[in-house]
N, CA, C and O atoms as a Tinker XYZ file with bonds, in Angstrom:
   384  protein
     1  N    124.604000  252.989000  212.140000    73     2
     2  CA   124.200000  253.366000  210.795000    64     1     3
     3  C    125.125000  252.707000  209.792000    63     2     4     5
     4  O    126.341000  252.687000  209.981000    81     3
     5  N    124.560000  252.171000  208.736000    73     3     6
     6  CA   125.346000  251.520000  207.690000    64     5     7
     7  C    125.558000  252.501000  206.552000    63     6     8     9
     8  O    124.610000  253.128000  206.080000    81     7
     9  N    126.793000  252.630000  206.117000    73     7    10
    10  CA   127.125000  253.464000  204.964000    64     9    11
    11  C    127.395000  252.528000  203.801000    63    10    12    13
    12  O    128.333000  251.732000  203.846000    81    11
    13  N    126.587000  252.616000  202.771000    73    11    14
    14  CA   126.774000  251.737000  201.617000    64    13    15
    15  C    127.878000  252.251000  200.719000    63    14    16    17
    16  O    128.031000  253.456000  200.519000    81    15
    17  N    128.622000  251.347000  200.198000    73    15    18
    18  CA   129.672000  251.665000  199.246000    64    17    19
    19  C    129.043000  252.285000  197.999000    63    18    20    21
    20  O    127.967000  251.863000  197.574000    81    19
    21  N    129.696000  253.270000  197.418000    73    19    22
    22  CA   129.146000  253.945000  196.246000    64    21    23
    23  C    128.998000  253.027000  195.046000    63    22    24    25
    24  O    128.252000  253.348000  194.120000    81    23
    25  N    129.685000  251.899000  195.038000    73    23    26
    26  CA   129.552000  250.960000  193.931000    64    25    27
    27  C    128.314000  250.078000  194.052000    63    26    28    29
    28  O    128.000000  249.329000  193.127000    81    27
    29  N    127.609000  250.155000  195.178000    73    27    30
    30  CA   126.383000  249.396000  195.355000    64    29    31
    31  C    125.350000  249.915000  194.376000    63    30    32    33
    32  O    125.161000  251.125000  194.249000    81    31
    33  N    124.681000  249.010000  193.685000    73    31    34
    34  CA   123.684000  249.465000  192.731000    64    33    35
    35  C    122.575000  248.441000  192.544000    63    34    36    37
    36  O    122.764000  247.237000  192.716000    81    35
    37  N    121.425000  248.964000  192.188000    73    35    38
    38  CA   120.299000  248.121000  191.839000    64    37    39
    39  C    120.570000  247.607000  190.436000    63    38    40    41
    40  O    121.024000  248.356000  189.571000    81    39
    41  N    120.297000  246.348000  190.211000    73    39    42
    42  CA   120.528000  245.774000  188.898000    64    41    43
    43  C    119.367000  246.166000  187.987000    63    42    44    45
    44  O    118.222000  245.777000  188.216000    81    43
    45  N    119.682000  246.936000  186.959000    73    43    46
    46  CA   118.649000  247.401000  186.033000    64    45    47
    47  C    118.007000  246.212000  185.325000    63    46    48    49
    48  O    118.704000  245.333000  184.818000    81    47
    49  N    116.690000  246.189000  185.292000    73    47    50
    50  CA   115.977000  245.102000  184.614000    64    49    51
    51  C    116.271000  243.749000  185.226000    63    50    52    53
    52  O    116.334000  242.746000  184.515000    81    51
    53  N    116.451000  243.707000  186.537000    73    51    54
    54  CA   116.814000  242.454000  187.195000    64    53    55
    55  C    115.864000  241.341000  186.770000    63    54    56    57
    56  O    114.645000  241.507000  186.761000    81    55
    57  N    116.451000  240.215000  186.422000    73    55    58
    58  CA   115.683000  239.068000  185.974000    64    57    59
    59  C    115.572000  238.963000  184.476000    63    58    60    61
    60  O    115.226000  237.898000  183.964000    81    59
    61  N    115.857000  240.050000  183.739000    73    59    62
    62  CA   115.710000  240.028000  182.286000    64    61    63
    63  C    116.938000  239.504000  181.555000    63    62    64    65
    64  O    116.807000  238.759000  180.585000    81    63
    65  N    118.117000  239.879000  182.003000    73    63    66
    66  CA   119.338000  239.501000  181.296000    64    65    67
    67  C    120.137000  238.476000  182.061000    63    66    68    69
    68  O    119.574000  237.613000  182.734000    81    67
    69  N    121.457000  238.569000  181.958000    73    67    70
    70  CA   122.321000  237.651000  182.679000    64    69    71
    71  C    122.295000  237.917000  184.173000    63    70    72    73
    72  O    122.374000  236.984000  184.973000    81    71
    73  N    122.185000  239.195000  184.560000    73    71    74
    74  CA   122.082000  239.555000  185.975000    64    73    75
    75  C    120.661000  239.300000  186.436000    63    74    76    77
    76  O    119.734000  239.978000  185.993000    81    75
    77  N    120.480000  238.345000  187.307000    73    75    78
    78  CA   119.141000  238.011000  187.794000    64    77    79
    79  C    118.870000  238.596000  189.170000    63    78    80    81
    80  O    117.723000  238.629000  189.615000    81    79
    81  N    119.920000  239.060000  189.851000    73    79    82
    82  CA   119.750000  239.588000  191.206000    64    81    83
    83  C    119.159000  240.993000  191.171000    63    82    84    85
    84  O    119.117000  241.634000  190.121000    81    83
    85  N    118.704000  241.463000  192.330000    73    83    86
    86  CA   118.100000  242.797000  192.412000    64    85    87
    87  C    119.114000  243.879000  192.773000    63    86    88    89
    88  O    119.028000  245.003000  192.279000    81    87
    89  N    120.070000  243.541000  193.632000    73    87    90
    90  CA   121.058000  244.504000  194.102000    64    89    91
    91  C    122.428000  243.840000  194.098000    63    90    92    93
    92  O    122.563000  242.668000  194.451000    81    91
    93  N    123.430000  244.593000  193.699000    73    91    94
    94  CA   124.804000  244.074000  193.683000    64    93    95
    95  C    125.695000  245.004000  194.499000    63    94    96    97
    96  O    125.630000  246.226000  194.368000    81    95
    97  N    126.533000  244.396000  195.348000    73    95    98
    98  CA   127.532000  245.155000  196.102000    64    97    99
    99  C    128.896000  244.579000  195.707000    63    98   100   101
   100  O    129.388000  243.648000  196.344000    81    99
   101  N    129.499000  245.134000  194.660000    73    99   102
   102  CA   130.751000  244.582000  194.125000    64   101   103
   103  C    131.891000  244.509000  195.137000    63   102   104   105
   104  O    132.673000  243.559000  195.117000    81   103
   105  N    131.994000  245.503000  196.020000    73   103   106
   106  CA   133.112000  245.523000  196.965000    64   105   107
   107  C    133.047000  244.367000  197.957000    63   106   108   109
   108  O    134.061000  244.017000  198.562000    81   107
   109  N    131.879000  243.775000  198.131000    73   107   110
   110  CA   131.713000  242.640000  199.045000    64   109   111
   111  C    131.411000  241.337000  198.313000    63   110   112   113
   112  O    131.222000  240.296000  198.943000    81   111
   113  N    131.364000  241.395000  196.990000    73   111   114
   114  CA   130.994000  240.234000  196.172000    64   113   115
   115  C    129.637000  239.679000  196.588000    63   114   116   117
   116  O    129.465000  238.466000  196.707000    81   115
   117  N    128.677000  240.570000  196.807000    73   115   118
   118  CA   127.334000  240.171000  197.221000    64   117   119
   119  C    126.323000  240.449000  196.121000    63   118   120   121
   120  O    126.376000  241.474000  195.442000    81   119
   121  N    125.410000  239.513000  195.965000    73   119   122
   122  CA   124.260000  239.689000  195.086000    64   121   123
   123  C    123.022000  239.444000  195.935000    63   122   124   125
   124  O    122.897000  238.398000  196.572000    81   123
   125  N    122.108000  240.408000  195.944000    73   123   126
   126  CA   120.943000  240.350000  196.822000    64   125   127
   127  C    119.668000  240.169000  196.010000    63   126   128   129
   128  O    119.407000  240.906000  195.059000    81   127
   129  N    118.892000  239.185000  196.398000    73   127   130
   130  CA   117.543000  238.989000  195.860000    64   129   131
   131  C    116.594000  239.567000  196.902000    63   130   132   133
   132  O    116.546000  239.078000  198.030000    81   131
   133  N    115.847000  240.592000  196.543000    73   131   134
   134  CA   114.966000  241.277000  197.479000    64   133   135
   135  C    113.519000  240.833000  197.282000    63   134   136   137
   136  O    113.014000  240.782000  196.160000    81   135
   137  N    112.868000  240.515000  198.399000    73   135   138
   138  CA   111.464000  240.109000  198.370000    64   137   139
   139  C    110.670000  241.061000  199.255000    63   138   140   141
   140  O    111.086000  241.376000  200.370000    81   139
   141  N    109.529000  241.515000  198.756000    73   139   142
   142  CA   108.605000  242.353000  199.511000    64   141   143
   143  C    107.287000  241.596000  199.519000    63   142   144   145
   144  O    106.468000  241.756000  198.614000    81   143
   145  N    107.081000  240.767000  200.544000    73   143   146
   146  CA   105.926000  239.871000  200.516000    64   145   147
   147  C    105.397000  239.595000  201.909000    63   146   148   149
   148  O    106.155000  239.529000  202.877000    81   147
   149  N    104.085000  239.435000  201.995000    73   147   150
   150  CA   103.452000  239.112000  203.273000    64   149   151
   151  C    103.753000  237.669000  203.670000    63   150   152   153
   152  O    103.783000  237.344000  204.857000    81   151
   153  N    103.974000  236.815000  202.693000    73   151   154
   154  CA   104.371000  235.434000  202.970000    64   153   155
   155  C    105.447000  235.038000  201.966000    63   154   156   157
   156  O    105.556000  235.618000  200.886000    81   155
   157  N    106.226000  234.055000  202.339000    73   155   158
   158  CA   107.294000  233.621000  201.455000    64   157   159
   159  C    107.576000  232.151000  201.682000    63   158   160   161
   160  O    107.202000  231.579000  202.706000    81   159
   161  N    108.244000  231.547000  200.706000    73   159   162
   162  CA   108.653000  230.153000  200.797000    64   161   163
   163  C    110.174000  230.169000  200.869000    63   162   164   165
   164  O    110.850000  230.311000  199.850000    81   163
   165  N    110.703000  230.023000  202.069000    73   163   166
   166  CA   112.138000  230.157000  202.279000    64   165   167
   167  C    112.933000  229.211000  201.395000    63   166   168   169
   168  O    113.936000  229.621000  200.810000    81   167
   169  N    112.518000  227.976000  201.283000    73   167   170
   170  CA   113.256000  226.995000  200.472000    64   169   171
   171  C    113.276000  227.417000  199.000000    63   170   172   173
   172  O    114.338000  227.449000  198.379000    81   171
   173  N    112.122000  227.735000  198.451000    73   171   174
   174  CA   112.046000  228.137000  197.038000    64   173   175
   175  C    112.778000  229.452000  196.792000    63   174   176   177
   176  O    113.479000  229.596000  195.790000    81   175
   177  N    112.616000  230.413000  197.704000    73   175   178
   178  CA   113.283000  231.709000  197.533000    64   177   179
   179  C    114.799000  231.554000  197.624000    63   178   180   181
   180  O    115.531000  232.192000  196.867000    81   179
   181  N    115.279000  230.712000  198.547000    73   179   182
   182  CA   116.721000  230.504000  198.663000    64   181   183
   183  C    117.264000  229.783000  197.430000    63   182   184   185
   184  O    118.352000  230.109000  196.957000    81   183
   185  N    116.524000  228.814000  196.907000    73   183   186
   186  CA   116.946000  228.122000  195.683000    64   185   187
   187  C    117.076000  229.112000  194.528000    63   186   188   189
   188  O    117.964000  228.968000  193.688000    81   187
   189  N    116.200000  230.115000  194.480000    73   187   190
   190  CA   116.294000  231.161000  193.458000    64   189   191
   191  C    117.597000  231.937000  193.608000    63   190   192   193
   192  O    118.271000  232.219000  192.616000    81   191
   193  N    117.955000  232.285000  194.843000    73   191   194
   194  CA   119.208000  233.009000  195.103000    64   193   195
   195  C    120.395000  232.199000  194.603000    63   194   196   197
   196  O    121.256000  232.720000  193.894000    81   195
   197  N    120.436000  230.928000  194.971000    73   195   198
   198  CA   121.554000  230.065000  194.594000    64   197   199
   199  C    121.624000  229.902000  193.068000    63   198   200   201
   200  O    122.707000  229.933000  192.484000    81   199
   201  N    120.486000  229.734000  192.445000    73   199   202
   202  CA   120.419000  229.535000  190.994000    64   201   203
   203  C    120.867000  230.787000  190.228000    63   202   204   205
   204  O    121.460000  230.674000  189.155000    81   203
   205  N    120.591000  231.965000  190.767000    73   203   206
   206  CA   120.833000  233.206000  190.039000    64   205   207
   207  C    122.183000  233.851000  190.296000    63   206   208   209
   208  O    122.629000  234.666000  189.489000    81   207
   209  N    122.844000  233.513000  191.390000    73   207   210
   210  CA   124.101000  234.214000  191.688000    64   209   211
   211  C    125.187000  233.812000  190.695000    63   210   212   213
   212  O    125.195000  232.696000  190.174000    81   211
   213  N    126.091000  234.736000  190.449000    73   211   214
   214  CA   127.172000  234.479000  189.504000    64   213   215
   215  C    128.396000  233.951000  190.247000    63   214   216   217
   216  O    128.555000  234.165000  191.449000    81   215
   217  N    129.242000  233.267000  189.515000    73   215   218
   218  CA   130.418000  232.629000  190.089000    64   217   219
   219  C    131.276000  233.620000  190.868000    63   218   220   221
   220  O    131.558000  234.722000  190.397000    81   219
   221  N    131.684000  233.210000  192.062000    73   219   222
   222  CA   132.559000  234.027000  192.888000    64   221   223
   223  C    131.840000  234.989000  193.819000    63   222   224   225
   224  O    132.468000  235.624000  194.665000    81   223
   225  N    130.530000  235.100000  193.667000    73   223   226
   226  CA   129.762000  236.006000  194.518000    64   225   227
   227  C    128.976000  235.231000  195.560000    63   226   228   229
   228  O    128.696000  234.044000  195.395000    81   227
   229  N    128.627000  235.926000  196.637000    73   227   230
   230  CA   127.816000  235.351000  197.699000    64   229   231
   231  C    126.369000  235.787000  197.470000    63   230   232   233
   232  O    126.101000  236.940000  197.132000    81   231
   233  N    125.454000  234.858000  197.658000    73   231   234
   234  CA   124.040000  235.166000  197.493000    64   233   235
   235  C    123.408000  235.558000  198.810000    63   234   236   237
   236  O    123.737000  235.007000  199.860000    81   235
   237  N    122.498000  236.516000  198.746000    73   235   238
   238  CA   121.778000  236.989000  199.924000    64   237   239
   239  C    120.303000  237.113000  199.555000    63   238   240   241
   240  O    119.951000  237.594000  198.478000    81   239
   241  N    119.456000  236.668000  200.471000    73   239   242
   242  CA   118.017000  236.838000  200.328000    64   241   243
   243  C    117.581000  237.863000  201.360000    63   242   244   245
   244  O    117.806000  237.665000  202.554000    81   243
   245  N    116.960000  238.956000  200.926000    73   243   246
   246  CA   116.452000  239.994000  201.830000    64   245   247
   247  C    114.931000  240.010000  201.716000    63   246   248   249
   248  O    114.379000  240.131000  200.622000    81   247
   249  N    114.258000  239.885000  202.867000    73   247   250
   250  CA   112.799000  239.790000  202.881000    64   249   251
   251  C    112.226000  240.882000  203.771000    63   250   252   253
   252  O    112.659000  241.069000  204.908000    81   251
   253  N    111.245000  241.597000  203.235000    73   251   254
   254  CA   110.553000  242.631000  204.010000    64   253   255
   255  C    109.056000  242.421000  203.877000    63   254   256   257
   256  O    108.541000  242.250000  202.772000    81   255
   257  N    108.362000  242.434000  204.998000    73   255   258
   258  CA   106.903000  242.365000  204.992000    64   257   259
   259  C    106.382000  243.739000  204.591000    63   258   260   261
   260  O    106.862000  244.743000  205.118000    81   259
   261  N    105.418000  243.821000  203.675000    73   259   262
   262  CA   104.945000  245.124000  203.195000    64   261   263
   263  C    104.304000  246.010000  204.264000    63   262   264   265
   264  O    104.112000  247.202000  204.029000    81   263
   265  N    103.971000  245.459000  205.428000    73   263   266
   266  CA   103.374000  246.297000  206.476000    64   265   267
   267  C    104.416000  247.143000  207.209000    63   266   268   269
   268  O    104.056000  248.070000  207.934000    81   267
   269  N    105.704000  246.835000  207.028000    73   267   270
   270  CA   106.774000  247.620000  207.644000    64   269   271
   271  C    107.265000  248.694000  206.678000    63   270   272   273
   272  O    107.231000  248.497000  205.464000    81   271
   273  N    107.722000  249.832000  207.210000    73   271   274
   274  CA   108.301000  250.867000  206.335000    64   273   275
   275  C    109.536000  250.327000  205.607000    63   274   276   277
   276  O    110.205000  249.412000  206.088000    81   275
   277  N    109.820000  250.907000  204.450000    73   275   278
   278  CA   110.997000  250.479000  203.689000    64   277   279
   279  C    112.260000  250.589000  204.529000    63   278   280   281
   280  O    112.416000  251.523000  205.316000    81   279
   281  N    113.159000  249.628000  204.355000    73   279   282
   282  CA   114.456000  249.571000  205.019000    64   281   283
   283  C    114.350000  249.376000  206.532000    63   282   284   285
   284  O    115.318000  249.610000  207.255000    81   283
   285  N    113.195000  248.953000  207.008000    73   283   286
   286  CA   113.027000  248.612000  208.418000    64   285   287
   287  C    112.510000  247.182000  208.507000    63   286   288   289
   288  O    111.690000  246.750000  207.697000    81   287
   289  N    112.998000  246.467000  209.492000    73   287   290
   290  CA   112.559000  245.090000  209.718000    64   289   291
   291  C    112.776000  244.208000  208.491000    63   290   292   293
   292  O    111.888000  243.453000  208.095000    81   291
   293  N    113.949000  244.309000  207.900000    73   291   294
   294  CA   114.308000  243.463000  206.769000    64   293   295
   295  C    115.080000  242.263000  207.302000    63   294   296   297
   296  O    116.059000  242.419000  208.032000    81   295
   297  N    114.641000  241.083000  206.940000    73   295   298
   298  CA   115.337000  239.859000  207.327000    64   297   299
   299  C    116.310000  239.473000  206.228000    63   298   300   301
   300  O    116.004000  239.603000  205.042000    81   299
   301  N    117.483000  238.998000  206.624000    73   299   302
   302  CA   118.505000  238.615000  205.661000    64   301   303
   303  C    118.870000  237.154000  205.872000    63   302   304   305
   304  O    119.114000  236.719000  206.997000    81   303
   305  N    118.903000  236.404000  204.785000    73   303   306
   306  CA   119.278000  234.992000  204.816000    64   305   307
   307  C    120.478000  234.818000  203.906000    63   306   308   309
   308  O    120.479000  235.265000  202.759000    81   307
   309  N    121.517000  234.149000  204.446000    73   307   310
   310  CA   122.667000  233.830000  203.608000    64   309   311
   311  C    123.346000  232.576000  204.133000    63   310   312   313
   312  O    123.125000  232.172000  205.275000    81   311
   313  N    124.157000  231.973000  203.310000    73   311   314
   314  CA   124.914000  230.792000  203.689000    64   313   315
   315  C    125.832000  231.139000  204.861000    63   314   316   317
   316  O    126.485000  232.183000  204.852000    81   315
   317  N    125.883000  230.262000  205.874000    73   315   318
   318  CA   126.658000  230.551000  207.077000    64   317   319
   319  C    128.144000  230.739000  206.776000    63   318   320   321
   320  O    128.771000  231.642000  207.330000    81   319
   321  N    128.714000  229.907000  205.913000    73   319   322
   322  CA   130.135000  230.059000  205.558000    64   321   323
   323  C    130.386000  231.403000  204.888000    63   322   324   325
   324  O    131.394000  232.053000  205.166000    81   323
   325  N    129.483000  231.825000  204.012000    73   323   326
   326  CA   129.613000  233.137000  203.377000    64   325   327
   327  C    129.534000  234.249000  204.412000    63   326   328   329
   328  O    130.258000  235.239000  204.317000    81   327
   329  N    128.660000  234.091000  205.401000    73   327   330
   330  CA   128.513000  235.077000  206.467000    64   329   331
   331  C    129.813000  235.207000  207.263000    63   330   332   333
   332  O    130.272000  236.317000  207.531000    81   331
   333  N    130.399000  234.075000  207.638000    73   331   334
   334  CA   131.655000  234.086000  208.395000    64   333   335
   335  C    132.764000  234.724000  207.563000    63   334   336   337
   336  O    133.536000  235.532000  208.078000    81   335
   337  N    132.850000  234.370000  206.293000    73   335   338
   338  CA   133.862000  234.964000  205.402000    64   337   339
   339  C    133.673000  236.470000  205.306000    63   338   340   341
   340  O    134.644000  237.226000  205.346000    81   339
   341  N    132.437000  236.902000  205.181000    73   339   342
   342  CA   132.135000  238.332000  205.108000    64   341   343
   343  C    132.593000  239.043000  206.377000    63   342   344   345
   344  O    133.198000  240.112000  206.303000    81   343
   345  N    132.311000  238.465000  207.533000    73   343   346
   346  CA   132.741000  239.061000  208.798000    64   345   347
   347  C    134.263000  239.122000  208.901000    63   346   348   349
   348  O    134.820000  240.136000  209.321000    81   347
   349  N    134.924000  238.049000  208.523000    73   347   350
   350  CA   136.386000  238.011000  208.598000    64   349   351
   351  C    137.002000  239.053000  207.675000    63   350   352   353
   352  O    137.977000  239.705000  208.048000    81   351
   353  N    136.456000  239.217000  206.492000    73   351   354
   354  CA   137.003000  240.174000  205.524000    64   353   355
   355  C    136.716000  241.618000  205.905000    63   354   356   357
   356  O    137.429000  242.524000  205.473000    81   355
   357  N    135.681000  241.846000  206.708000    73   355   358
   358  CA   135.282000  243.203000  207.054000    64   357   359
   359  C    135.733000  243.633000  208.443000    63   358   360   361
   360  O    135.499000  244.779000  208.828000    81   359
   361  N    136.359000  242.766000  209.192000    73   359   362
   362  CA   136.753000  243.143000  210.551000    64   361   363
   363  C    137.656000  244.369000  210.507000    63   362   364   365
   364  O    138.654000  244.403000  209.787000    81   363
   365  N    137.290000  245.351000  211.275000    73   363   366
   366  CA   138.080000  246.573000  211.340000    64   365   367
   367  C    137.649000  247.627000  210.336000    63   366   368   369
   368  O    138.071000  248.778000  210.453000    81   367
   369  N    136.824000  247.282000  209.354000    73   367   370
   370  CA   136.366000  248.258000  208.375000    64   369   371
   371  C    135.042000  248.844000  208.838000    63   370   372   373
   372  O    134.222000  248.142000  209.429000    81   371
   373  N    134.833000  250.130000  208.570000    73   371   374
   374  CA   133.586000  250.774000  208.982000    64   373   375
   375  C    132.652000  250.986000  207.806000    63   374   376   377
   376  O    131.436000  251.044000  207.991000    81   375
   377  N    133.186000  251.101000  206.606000    73   375   378
   378  CA   132.342000  251.318000  205.442000    64   377   379
   379  C    131.972000  249.977000  204.834000    63   378   380   381
   380  O    132.827000  249.111000  204.647000    81   379
   381  N    130.691000  249.812000  204.527000    73   379   382
   382  CA   130.198000  248.574000  203.904000    64   381   383
   383  C    129.884000  248.861000  202.468000    63   382   384
   384  O    129.453000  247.967000  201.740000    81   383
């Protein structure tokens, strides 16, 4: 079970202001672009993540097919170096 940090929050009005991401996890420097779609264009969706993330943060693309229940079968795409850095920084920690 994953316990989310209390600082995790949905970005209000995502896409309207300077914050273009959907979810921010400040303690991990993560910005998540969430997609709920039966089909997707990985290249275009990833380019959106890269274009929208703010300096110093890692971008994440989370994709869920609408036929699955919420928070189940969510695919996550992120830069491999960012993934390794995230693992190294979190080793030994239980709270995300």
